[in-house]
PDB file of N, CA, C and O in Angstrom:
ATOM      1  N   UNK A   1     -64.629 -54.000 -12.272  1.00  0.00           N
ATOM      2  CA  UNK A   1     -63.890 -53.173 -11.348  1.00  0.00           C
ATOM      3  C   UNK A   1     -64.867 -52.556 -10.342  1.00  0.00           C
ATOM      4  O   UNK A   1     -65.912 -52.027 -10.720  1.00  0.00           O
ATOM      5  N   UNK A   2     -64.520 -52.631  -9.093  1.00  0.00           N
ATOM      6  CA  UNK A   2     -65.393 -52.140  -8.027  1.00  0.00           C
ATOM      7  C   UNK A   2     -65.059 -50.698  -7.688  1.00  0.00           C
ATOM      8  O   UNK A   2     -63.930 -50.237  -7.858  1.00  0.00           O
ATOM      9  N   UNK A   3     -66.069 -50.007  -7.207  1.00  0.00           N
ATOM     10  CA  UNK A   3     -65.855 -48.616  -6.797  1.00  0.00           C
ATOM     11  C   UNK A   3     -65.180 -48.581  -5.440  1.00  0.00           C
ATOM     12  O   UNK A   3     -65.115 -49.588  -4.735  1.00  0.00           O
ATOM     13  N   UNK A   4     -64.690 -47.433  -5.092  1.00  0.00           N
ATOM     14  CA  UNK A   4     -64.005 -47.264  -3.807  1.00  0.00           C
ATOM     15  C   UNK A   4     -64.956 -47.522  -2.641  1.00  0.00           C
ATOM     16  O   UNK A   4     -64.566 -48.117  -1.636  1.00  0.00           O
ATOM     17  N   UNK A   5     -66.186 -47.078  -2.774  1.00  0.00           N
ATOM     18  CA  UNK A   5     -67.167 -47.279  -1.703  1.00  0.00           C
ATOM     19  C   UNK A   5     -67.433 -48.767  -1.487  1.00  0.00           C
ATOM     20  O   UNK A   5     -67.540 -49.201  -0.340  1.00  0.00           O
ATOM     21  N   UNK A   6     -67.541 -49.549  -2.537  1.00  0.00           N
ATOM     22  CA  UNK A   6     -67.751 -50.991  -2.397  1.00  0.00           C
ATOM     23  C   UNK A   6     -66.560 -51.659  -1.736  1.00  0.00           C
ATOM     24  O   UNK A   6     -66.735 -52.565  -0.921  1.00  0.00           O
ATOM     25  N   UNK A   7     -65.362 -51.232  -2.068  1.00  0.00           N
ATOM     26  CA  UNK A   7     -64.157 -51.799  -1.445  1.00  0.00           C
ATOM     27  C   UNK A   7     -64.115 -51.496   0.049  1.00  0.00           C
ATOM     28  O   UNK A   7     -63.753 -52.353   0.855  1.00  0.00           O
ATOM     29  N   UNK A   8     -64.489 -50.264   0.413  1.00  0.00           N
ATOM     30  CA  UNK A   8     -64.483 -49.888   1.830  1.00  0.00           C
ATOM     31  C   UNK A   8     -65.516 -50.703   2.597  1.00  0.00           C
ATOM     32  O   UNK A   8     -65.239 -51.170   3.702  1.00  0.00           O
ATOM     33  N   UNK A   9     -66.694 -50.876   2.029  1.00  0.00           N
ATOM     34  CA  UNK A   9     -67.735 -51.674   2.682  1.00  0.00           C
ATOM     35  C   UNK A   9     -67.295 -53.122   2.820  1.00  0.00           C
ATOM     36  O   UNK A   9     -67.501 -53.731   3.870  1.00  0.00           O
ATOM     37  N   UNK A  10     -66.701 -53.676   1.793  1.00  0.00           N
ATOM     38  CA  UNK A  10     -66.228 -55.059   1.828  1.00  0.00           C
ATOM     39  C   UNK A  10     -65.117 -55.236   2.866  1.00  0.00           C
ATOM     40  O   UNK A  10     -65.109 -56.223   3.602  1.00  0.00           O
ATOM     41  N   UNK A  11     -64.183 -54.286   2.928  1.00  0.00           N
ATOM     42  CA  UNK A  11     -63.099 -54.363   3.911  1.00  0.00           C
ATOM     43  C   UNK A  11     -63.646 -54.240   5.331  1.00  0.00           C
ATOM     44  O   UNK A  11     -63.185 -54.937   6.235  1.00  0.00           O
ATOM     45  N   UNK A  12     -64.630 -53.354   5.536  1.00  0.00           N
ATOM     46  CA  UNK A  12     -65.231 -53.189   6.865  1.00  0.00           C
ATOM     47  C   UNK A  12     -65.958 -54.459   7.304  1.00  0.00           C
ATOM     48  O   UNK A  12     -65.860 -54.873   8.459  1.00  0.00           O
ATOM     49  N   UNK A  13     -66.678 -55.063   6.380  1.00  0.00           N
ATOM     50  CA  UNK A  13     -67.389 -56.305   6.685  1.00  0.00           C
ATOM     51  C   UNK A  13     -66.418 -57.425   7.037  1.00  0.00           C
ATOM     52  O   UNK A  13     -66.643 -58.173   7.989  1.00  0.00           O
ATOM     53  N   UNK A  14     -65.358 -57.536   6.282  1.00  0.00           N
ATOM     54  CA  UNK A  14     -64.349 -58.566   6.556  1.00  0.00           C
ATOM     55  C   UNK A  14     -63.692 -58.344   7.912  1.00  0.00           C
ATOM     56  O   UNK A  14     -63.516 -59.285   8.685  1.00  0.00           O
ATOM     57  N   UNK A  15     -63.333 -57.099   8.198  1.00  0.00           N
ATOM     58  CA  UNK A  15     -62.716 -56.778   9.489  1.00  0.00           C
ATOM     59  C   UNK A  15     -63.667 -57.064  10.650  1.00  0.00           C
ATOM     60  O   UNK A  15     -63.239 -57.571  11.687  1.00  0.00           O
ATOM     61  N   UNK A  16     -64.950 -56.744  10.486  1.00  0.00           N
ATOM     62  CA  UNK A  16     -65.949 -57.018  11.515  1.00  0.00           C
ATOM     63  C   UNK A  16     -66.083 -58.506  11.769  1.00  0.00           C
ATOM     64  O   UNK A  16     -66.173 -58.930  12.921  1.00  0.00           O
ATOM     65  N   UNK A  17     -66.099 -59.299  10.723  1.00  0.00           N
ATOM     66  CA  UNK A  17     -66.211 -60.747  10.875  1.00  0.00           C
ATOM     67  C   UNK A  17     -64.993 -61.337  11.575  1.00  0.00           C
ATOM     68  O   UNK A  17     -65.125 -62.234  12.408  1.00  0.00           O
ATOM     69  N   UNK A  18     -63.813 -60.837  11.240  1.00  0.00           N
ATOM     70  CA  UNK A  18     -62.588 -61.331  11.888  1.00  0.00           C
ATOM     71  C   UNK A  18     -62.608 -60.978  13.378  1.00  0.00           C
ATOM     72  O   UNK A  18     -62.276 -61.818  14.214  1.00  0.00           O
ATOM     73  N   UNK A  19     -62.990 -59.759  13.713  1.00  0.00           N
ATOM     74  CA  UNK A  19     -63.045 -59.351  15.125  1.00  0.00           C
ATOM     75  C   UNK A  19     -64.088 -60.159  15.893  1.00  0.00           C
ATOM     76  O   UNK A  19     -63.841 -60.576  17.024  1.00  0.00           O
ATOM     77  N   UNK A  20     -65.237 -60.378  15.290  1.00  0.00           N
ATOM     78  CA  UNK A  20     -66.288 -61.155  15.955  1.00  0.00           C
ATOM     79  C   UNK A  20     -65.843 -62.589  16.197  1.00  0.00           C
ATOM     80  O   UNK A  20     -66.147 -63.164  17.242  1.00  0.00           O
ATOM     81  N   UNK A  21     -65.137 -63.166  15.255  1.00  0.00           N
ATOM     82  CA  UNK A  21     -64.646 -64.540  15.417  1.00  0.00           C
ATOM     83  C   UNK A  21     -63.614 -64.618  16.533  1.00  0.00           C
ATOM     84  O   UNK A  21     -63.594 -65.594  17.283  1.00  0.00           O
ATOM     85  N   UNK A  22     -62.764 -63.617  16.656  1.00  0.00           N
ATOM     86  CA  UNK A  22     -61.752 -63.632  17.707  1.00  0.00           C
ATOM     87  C   UNK A  22     -62.375 -63.451  19.084  1.00  0.00           C
ATOM     88  O   UNK A  22     -61.949 -64.095  20.042  1.00  0.00           O
ATOM     89  N   UNK A  23     -63.370 -62.589  19.196  1.00  0.00           N
ATOM     90  CA  UNK A  23     -64.035 -62.391  20.486  1.00  0.00           C
ATOM     91  C   UNK A  23     -64.786 -63.655  20.890  1.00  0.00           C
ATOM     92  O   UNK A  23     -64.784 -64.026  22.064  1.00  0.00           O
ATOM     93  N   UNK A  24     -65.421 -64.313  19.941  1.00  0.00           N
ATOM     94  CA  UNK A  24     -66.169 -65.530  20.237  1.00  0.00           C
ATOM     95  C   UNK A  24     -65.247 -66.678  20.637  1.00  0.00           C
ATOM     96  O   UNK A  24     -65.672 -67.595  21.340  1.00  0.00           O
ATOM     97  N   UNK A  25     -64.009 -66.640  20.204  1.00  0.00           N
ATOM     98  CA  UNK A  25     -63.096 -67.738  20.500  1.00  0.00           C
ATOM     99  C   UNK A  25     -62.248 -67.498  21.749  1.00  0.00           C
ATOM    100  O   UNK A  25     -61.377 -68.312  22.055  1.00  0.00           O
ATOM    101  N   UNK A  26     -62.474 -66.426  22.463  1.00  0.00           N
ATOM    102  CA  UNK A  26     -61.722 -66.159  23.681  1.00  0.00           C
ATOM    103  C   UNK A  26     -62.038 -67.206  24.744  1.00  0.00           C
ATOM    104  O   UNK A  26     -63.179 -67.659  24.832  1.00  0.00           O
ATOM    105  N   UNK A  27     -61.061 -67.598  25.550  1.00  0.00           N
ATOM    106  CA  UNK A  27     -61.345 -68.562  26.621  1.00  0.00           C
ATOM    107  C   UNK A  27     -62.204 -67.915  27.703  1.00  0.00           C
ATOM    108  O   UNK A  27     -62.057 -66.728  27.995  1.00  0.00           O
ATOM    109  N   UNK A  28     -63.082 -68.683  28.283  1.00  0.00           N
ATOM    110  CA  UNK A  28     -63.957 -68.187  29.342  1.00  0.00           C
ATOM    111  C   UNK A  28     -63.215 -68.167  30.671  1.00  0.00           C
ATOM    112  O   UNK A  28     -62.396 -69.047  30.935  1.00  0.00           O
ATOM    113  N   UNK A  29     -63.491 -67.177  31.505  1.00  0.00           N
ATOM    114  CA  UNK A  29     -62.842 -67.139  32.816  1.00  0.00           C
ATOM    115  C   UNK A  29     -63.354 -68.272  33.703  1.00  0.00           C
ATOM    116  O   UNK A  29     -64.498 -68.708  33.582  1.00  0.00           O
ATOM    117  N   UNK A  30     -62.483 -68.737  34.593  1.00  0.00           N
ATOM    118  CA  UNK A  30     -62.865 -69.815  35.500  1.00  0.00           C
ATOM    119  C   UNK A  30     -63.894 -69.351  36.524  1.00  0.00           C
ATOM    120  O   UNK A  30     -64.771 -70.117  36.923  1.00  0.00           O
ATOM    121  N   UNK A  31     -63.784 -68.102  36.942  1.00  0.00           N
ATOM    122  CA  UNK A  31     -64.666 -67.577  37.977  1.00  0.00           C
ATOM    123  C   UNK A  31     -65.690 -66.629  37.365  1.00  0.00           C
ATOM    124  O   UNK A  31     -65.403 -65.445  37.188  1.00  0.00           O
ATOM    125  N   UNK A  32     -66.866 -67.124  37.044  1.00  0.00           N
ATOM    126  CA  UNK A  32     -67.921 -66.299  36.458  1.00  0.00           C
ATOM    127  C   UNK A  32     -68.527 -65.358  37.488  1.00  0.00           C
ATOM    128  O   UNK A  32     -69.000 -64.280  37.128  1.00  0.00           O
ATOM    129  N   UNK A  33     -68.524 -65.738  38.760  1.00  0.00           N
ATOM    130  CA  UNK A  33     -69.160 -64.913  39.785  1.00  0.00           C
ATOM    131  C   UNK A  33     -68.508 -63.546  39.901  1.00  0.00           C
ATOM    132  O   UNK A  33     -69.205 -62.541  40.043  1.00  0.00           O
ATOM    133  N   UNK A  34     -67.198 -63.491  39.844  1.00  0.00           N
ATOM    134  CA  UNK A  34     -66.503 -62.214  39.932  1.00  0.00           C
ATOM    135  C   UNK A  34     -66.855 -61.310  38.767  1.00  0.00           C
ATOM    136  O   UNK A  34     -66.998 -60.098  38.931  1.00  0.00           O
ATOM    137  N   UNK A  35     -66.993 -61.897  37.598  1.00  0.00           N
ATOM    138  CA  UNK A  35     -67.347 -61.117  36.413  1.00  0.00           C
ATOM    139  C   UNK A  35     -68.750 -60.545  36.553  1.00  0.00           C
ATOM    140  O   UNK A  35     -68.980 -59.387  36.204  1.00  0.00           O
ATOM    141  N   UNK A  36     -69.685 -61.328  37.054  1.00  0.00           N
ATOM    142  CA  UNK A  36     -71.061 -60.857  37.221  1.00  0.00           C
ATOM    143  C   UNK A  36     -71.160 -59.808  38.316  1.00  0.00           C
ATOM    144  O   UNK A  36     -71.896 -58.832  38.170  1.00  0.00           O
ATOM    145  N   UNK A  37     -70.433 -59.992  39.408  1.00  0.00           N
ATOM    146  CA  UNK A  37     -70.473 -59.005  40.481  1.00  0.00           C
ATOM    147  C   UNK A  37     -69.891 -57.684  40.016  1.00  0.00           C
ATOM    148  O   UNK A  37     -70.409 -56.628  40.379  1.00  0.00           O
ATOM    149  N   UNK A  38     -68.822 -57.713  39.219  1.00  0.00           N
ATOM    150  CA  UNK A  38     -68.221 -56.498  38.717  1.00  0.00           C
ATOM    151  C   UNK A  38     -69.198 -55.756  37.804  1.00  0.00           C
ATOM    152  O   UNK A  38     -69.262 -54.527  37.825  1.00  0.00           O
ATOM    153  N   UNK A  39     -69.948 -56.497  37.012  1.00  0.00           N
ATOM    154  CA  UNK A  39     -70.935 -55.881  36.134  1.00  0.00           C
ATOM    155  C   UNK A  39     -72.055 -55.259  36.947  1.00  0.00           C
ATOM    156  O   UNK A  39     -72.515 -54.165  36.623  1.00  0.00           O
ATOM    157  N   UNK A  40     -72.497 -55.926  37.986  1.00  0.00           N
ATOM    158  CA  UNK A  40     -73.590 -55.402  38.806  1.00  0.00           C
ATOM    159  C   UNK A  40     -73.176 -54.159  39.574  1.00  0.00           C
ATOM    160  O   UNK A  40     -74.028 -53.351  39.944  1.00  0.00           O
ATOM    161  N   UNK A  41     -71.891 -53.992  39.821  1.00  0.00           N
ATOM    162  CA  UNK A  41     -71.434 -52.823  40.552  1.00  0.00           C
ATOM    163  C   UNK A  41     -71.119 -51.639  39.648  1.00  0.00           C
ATOM    164  O   UNK A  41     -70.718 -50.583  40.138  1.00  0.00           O
ATOM    165  N   UNK A  42     -71.292 -51.792  38.343  1.00  0.00           N
ATOM    166  CA  UNK A  42     -70.984 -50.701  37.440  1.00  0.00           C
ATOM    167  C   UNK A  42     -71.969 -49.554  37.640  1.00  0.00           C
ATOM    168  O   UNK A  42     -73.056 -49.753  38.182  1.00  0.00           O
ATOM    169  N   UNK A  43     -71.592 -48.364  37.207  1.00  0.00           N
ATOM    170  CA  UNK A  43     -72.409 -47.179  37.419  1.00  0.00           C
ATOM    171  C   UNK A  43     -73.757 -47.305  36.718  1.00  0.00           C
ATOM    172  O   UNK A  43     -74.783 -46.932  37.286  1.00  0.00           O
ATOM    173  N   UNK A  44     -73.769 -47.822  35.500  1.00  0.00           N
ATOM    174  CA  UNK A  44     -75.025 -47.978  34.774  1.00  0.00           C
ATOM    175  C   UNK A  44     -75.953 -48.948  35.496  1.00  0.00           C
ATOM    176  O   UNK A  44     -77.160 -48.714  35.569  1.00  0.00           O
ATOM    177  N   UNK A  45     -75.400 -50.033  36.029  1.00  0.00           N
ATOM    178  CA  UNK A  45     -76.228 -51.007  36.750  1.00  0.00           C
ATOM    179  C   UNK A  45     -76.843 -50.354  37.988  1.00  0.00           C
ATOM    180  O   UNK A  45     -78.018 -50.572  38.286  1.00  0.00           O
ATOM    181  N   UNK A  46     -76.058 -49.560  38.703  1.00  0.00           N
ATOM    182  CA  UNK A  46     -76.569 -48.911  39.908  1.00  0.00           C
ATOM    183  C   UNK A  46     -77.664 -47.912  39.580  1.00  0.00           C
ATOM    184  O   UNK A  46     -78.663 -47.837  40.295  1.00  0.00           O
ATOM    185  N   UNK A  47     -77.493 -47.137  38.506  1.00  0.00           N
ATOM    186  CA  UNK A  47     -78.528 -46.177  38.119  1.00  0.00           C
ATOM    187  C   UNK A  47     -79.823 -46.878  37.772  1.00  0.00           C
ATOM    188  O   UNK A  47     -80.901 -46.408  38.135  1.00  0.00           O
ATOM    189  N   UNK A  48     -79.731 -47.998  37.072  1.00  0.00           N
ATOM    190  CA  UNK A  48     -80.926 -48.707  36.642  1.00  0.00           C
ATOM    191  C   UNK A  48     -81.579 -49.504  37.766  1.00  0.00           C
ATOM    192  O   UNK A  48     -82.783 -49.758  37.718  1.00  0.00           O
ATOM    193  N   UNK A  49     -80.824 -49.896  38.757  1.00  0.00           N
ATOM    194  CA  UNK A  49     -81.367 -50.764  39.790  1.00  0.00           C
ATOM    195  C   UNK A  49     -81.820 -50.021  41.048  1.00  0.00           C
ATOM    196  O   UNK A  49     -82.539 -50.596  41.865  1.00  0.00           O
ATOM    197  N   UNK A  50     -81.426 -48.778  41.223  1.00  0.00           N
ATOM    198  CA  UNK A  50     -81.832 -48.044  42.422  1.00  0.00           C
ATOM    199  C   UNK A  50     -83.267 -47.569  42.295  1.00  0.00           C
ATOM    200  O   UNK A  50     -83.713 -47.160  41.223  1.00  0.00           O
ATOM    201  N   UNK A  51     -83.971 -47.631  43.396  1.00  0.00           N
ATOM    202  CA  UNK A  51     -85.391 -47.271  43.409  1.00  0.00           C
ATOM    203  C   UNK A  51     -85.563 -45.785  43.710  1.00  0.00           C
ATOM    204  O   UNK A  51     -84.767 -45.204  44.447  1.00  0.00           O
ATOM    205  N   UNK A  52     -86.595 -45.171  43.143  1.00  0.00           N
ATOM    206  CA  UNK A  52     -86.820 -43.743  43.374  1.00  0.00           C
ATOM    207  C   UNK A  52     -87.454 -43.483  44.749  1.00  0.00           C
ATOM    208  O   UNK A  52     -87.836 -44.409  45.465  1.00  0.00           O
ATOM    209  N   UNK A  53     -87.549 -42.229  45.081  1.00  0.00           N
ATOM    210  CA  UNK A  53     -88.163 -41.791  46.327  1.00  0.00           C
ATOM    211  C   UNK A  53     -89.611 -42.265  46.390  1.00  0.00           C
ATOM    212  O   UNK A  53     -90.378 -42.047  45.453  1.00  0.00           O
ATOM    213  N   UNK A  54     -89.988 -42.916  47.499  1.00  0.00           N
ATOM    214  CA  UNK A  54     -91.349 -43.395  47.679  1.00  0.00           C
ATOM    215  C   UNK A  54     -91.562 -44.840  47.270  1.00  0.00           C
ATOM    216  O   UNK A  54     -92.643 -45.382  47.497  1.00  0.00           O
ATOM    217  N   UNK A  55     -90.565 -45.481  46.673  1.00  0.00           N
ATOM    218  CA  UNK A  55     -90.700 -46.881  46.273  1.00  0.00           C
ATOM    219  C   UNK A  55     -90.508 -47.789  47.478  1.00  0.00           C
ATOM    220  O   UNK A  55     -89.899 -47.389  48.471  1.00  0.00           O
ATOM    221  N   UNK A  56     -91.022 -49.005  47.396  1.00  0.00           N
ATOM    222  CA  UNK A  56     -90.854 -49.942  48.504  1.00  0.00           C
ATOM    223  C   UNK A  56     -89.434 -50.493  48.502  1.00  0.00           C
ATOM    224  O   UNK A  56     -88.816 -50.641  47.448  1.00  0.00           O
ATOM    225  N   UNK A  57     -88.926 -50.793  49.692  1.00  0.00           N
ATOM    226  CA  UNK A  57     -87.551 -51.285  49.819  1.00  0.00           C
ATOM    227  C   UNK A  57     -87.437 -52.198  51.037  1.00  0.00           C
ATOM    228  O   UNK A  57     -88.321 -52.235  51.893  1.00  0.00           O
ATOM    229  N   UNK A  58     -86.332 -52.927  51.092  1.00  0.00           N
ATOM    230  CA  UNK A  58     -86.049 -53.784  52.244  1.00  0.00           C
ATOM    231  C   UNK A  58     -84.770 -53.362  52.958  1.00  0.00           C
ATOM    232  O   UNK A  58     -84.613 -53.610  54.154  1.00  0.00           O
ATOM    233  N   UNK A  59     -83.857 -52.725  52.230  1.00  0.00           N
ATOM    234  CA  UNK A  59     -82.607 -52.281  52.847  1.00  0.00           C
ATOM    235  C   UNK A  59     -82.135 -50.993  52.183  1.00  0.00           C
ATOM    236  O   UNK A  59     -82.612 -50.626  51.110  1.00  0.00           O
ATOM    237  N   UNK A  60     -81.196 -50.313  52.830  1.00  0.00           N
ATOM    238  CA  UNK A  60     -80.746 -48.998  52.382  1.00  0.00           C
ATOM    239  C   UNK A  60     -80.100 -49.025  50.993  1.00  0.00           C
ATOM    240  O   UNK A  60     -80.225 -48.058  50.242  1.00  0.00           O
ATOM    241  N   UNK A  61     -79.422 -50.100  50.645  1.00  0.00           N
ATOM    242  CA  UNK A  61     -78.694 -50.144  49.374  1.00  0.00           C
ATOM    243  C   UNK A  61     -79.614 -50.184  48.154  1.00  0.00           C
ATOM    244  O   UNK A  61     -79.150 -49.949  47.038  1.00  0.00           O
ATOM    245  N   UNK A  62     -80.895 -50.474  48.334  1.00  0.00           N
ATOM    246  CA  UNK A  62     -81.829 -50.533  47.212  1.00  0.00           C
ATOM    247  C   UNK A  62     -82.269 -49.149  46.744  1.00  0.00           C
ATOM    248  O   UNK A  62     -82.676 -48.993  45.593  1.00  0.00           O
ATOM    249  N   UNK A  63     -82.195 -48.156  47.603  1.00  0.00           N
ATOM    250  CA  UNK A  63     -82.746 -46.834  47.307  1.00  0.00           C
ATOM    251  C   UNK A  63     -81.711 -45.914  46.676  1.00  0.00           C
ATOM    252  O   UNK A  63     -80.520 -45.995  46.976  1.00  0.00           O
ATOM    253  N   UNK A  64     -82.187 -45.040  45.800  1.00  0.00           N
ATOM    254  CA  UNK A  64     -81.322 -44.034  45.220  1.00  0.00           C
ATOM    255  C   UNK A  64     -80.857 -43.034  46.255  1.00  0.00           C
ATOM    256  O   UNK A  64     -79.775 -42.462  46.122  1.00  0.00           O
ATOM    257  N   UNK A  65     -81.661 -42.812  47.287  1.00  0.00           N
ATOM    258  CA  UNK A  65     -81.306 -41.893  48.368  1.00  0.00           C
ATOM    259  C   UNK A  65     -80.444 -42.561  49.435  1.00  0.00           C
ATOM    260  O   UNK A  65     -79.950 -41.898  50.347  1.00  0.00           O
ATOM    261  N   UNK A  66     -80.269 -43.862  49.318  1.00  0.00           N
ATOM    262  CA  UNK A  66     -79.496 -44.668  50.278  1.00  0.00           C
ATOM    263  C   UNK A  66     -80.109 -44.668  51.676  1.00  0.00           C
ATOM    264  O   UNK A  66     -79.397 -44.842  52.665  1.00  0.00           O
ATOM    265  N   UNK A  67     -81.447 -44.471  51.765  1.00  0.00           N
ATOM    266  CA  UNK A  67     -82.098 -44.513  53.064  1.00  0.00           C
ATOM    267  C   UNK A  67     -83.467 -45.164  52.929  1.00  0.00           C
ATOM    268  O   UNK A  67     -84.339 -44.658  52.224  1.00  0.00           O
ATOM    269  N   UNK A  68     -83.647 -46.280  53.605  1.00  0.00           N
ATOM    270  CA  UNK A  68     -84.908 -47.022  53.588  1.00  0.00           C
ATOM    271  C   UNK A  68     -85.533 -46.913  54.978  1.00  0.00           C
ATOM    272  O   UNK A  68     -84.959 -47.387  55.959  1.00  0.00           O
ATOM    273  N   UNK A  69     -86.705 -46.290  55.061  1.00  0.00           N
ATOM    274  CA  UNK A  69     -87.368 -46.103  56.352  1.00  0.00           C
ATOM    275  C   UNK A  69     -88.772 -46.670  56.268  1.00  0.00           C
ATOM    276  O   UNK A  69     -89.561 -46.266  55.414  1.00  0.00           O
ATOM    277  N   UNK A  70     -89.084 -47.603  57.148  1.00  0.00           N
ATOM    278  CA  UNK A  70     -90.392 -48.267  57.195  1.00  0.00           C
ATOM    279  C   UNK A  70     -90.741 -48.880  55.822  1.00  0.00           C
ATOM    280  O   UNK A  70     -91.874 -48.784  55.351  1.00  0.00           O
ATOM    281  N   UNK A  71     -89.740 -49.504  55.206  1.00  0.00           N
ATOM    282  CA  UNK A  71     -89.868 -50.174  53.904  1.00  0.00           C
ATOM    283  C   UNK A  71     -90.264 -49.241  52.764  1.00  0.00           C
ATOM    284  O   UNK A  71     -90.883 -49.679  51.795  1.00  0.00           O
ATOM    285  N   UNK A  72     -89.909 -47.941  52.870  1.00  0.00           N
ATOM    286  CA  UNK A  72     -90.145 -46.964  51.804  1.00  0.00           C
ATOM    287  C   UNK A  72     -88.896 -46.106  51.649  1.00  0.00           C
ATOM    288  O   UNK A  72     -88.341 -45.632  52.640  1.00  0.00           O
ATOM    289  N   UNK A  73     -88.451 -45.905  50.410  1.00  0.00           N
ATOM    290  CA  UNK A  73     -87.285 -45.050  50.155  1.00  0.00           C
ATOM    291  C   UNK A  73     -87.641 -43.611  50.488  1.00  0.00           C
ATOM    292  O   UNK A  73     -88.647 -43.085  50.011  1.00  0.00           O
ATOM    293  N   UNK A  74     -86.814 -42.976  51.309  1.00  0.00           N
ATOM    294  CA  UNK A  74     -87.068 -41.585  51.703  1.00  0.00           C
ATOM    295  C   UNK A  74     -85.766 -40.843  51.862  1.00  0.00           C
ATOM    296  O   UNK A  74     -84.693 -41.433  51.735  1.00  0.00           O
ATOM    297  N   UNK A  75     -85.845 -39.531  52.143  1.00  0.00           N
ATOM    298  CA  UNK A  75     -84.654 -38.724  52.326  1.00  0.00           C
ATOM    299  C   UNK A  75     -84.093 -38.845  53.736  1.00  0.00           C
ATOM    300  O   UNK A  75     -82.878 -38.770  53.922  1.00  0.00           O
ATOM    301  N   UNK A  76     -84.957 -39.031  54.734  1.00  0.00           N
ATOM    302  CA  UNK A  76     -84.500 -39.128  56.116  1.00  0.00           C
ATOM    303  C   UNK A  76     -85.401 -39.996  56.927  1.00  0.00           C
ATOM    304  O   UNK A  76     -85.164 -40.188  58.120  1.00  0.00           O
TER     305      UNK A  76
END
């Protein structure tokens, strides 16, 4: 006879395996580009990809301050 804790662990493991199998078997979207662009536009992606003040840049969208002057992120 198993203890209650063992039953809960076994049920959790079984449920996790079933969920993982269902996620893995989902059909893939036809348009992968839209999915990747949506991920890149997420808030976490923007925080991680924006450059700090004084970093080198090529355009305004790269900087956290949204201003690129003489290839350096600045406030103005």
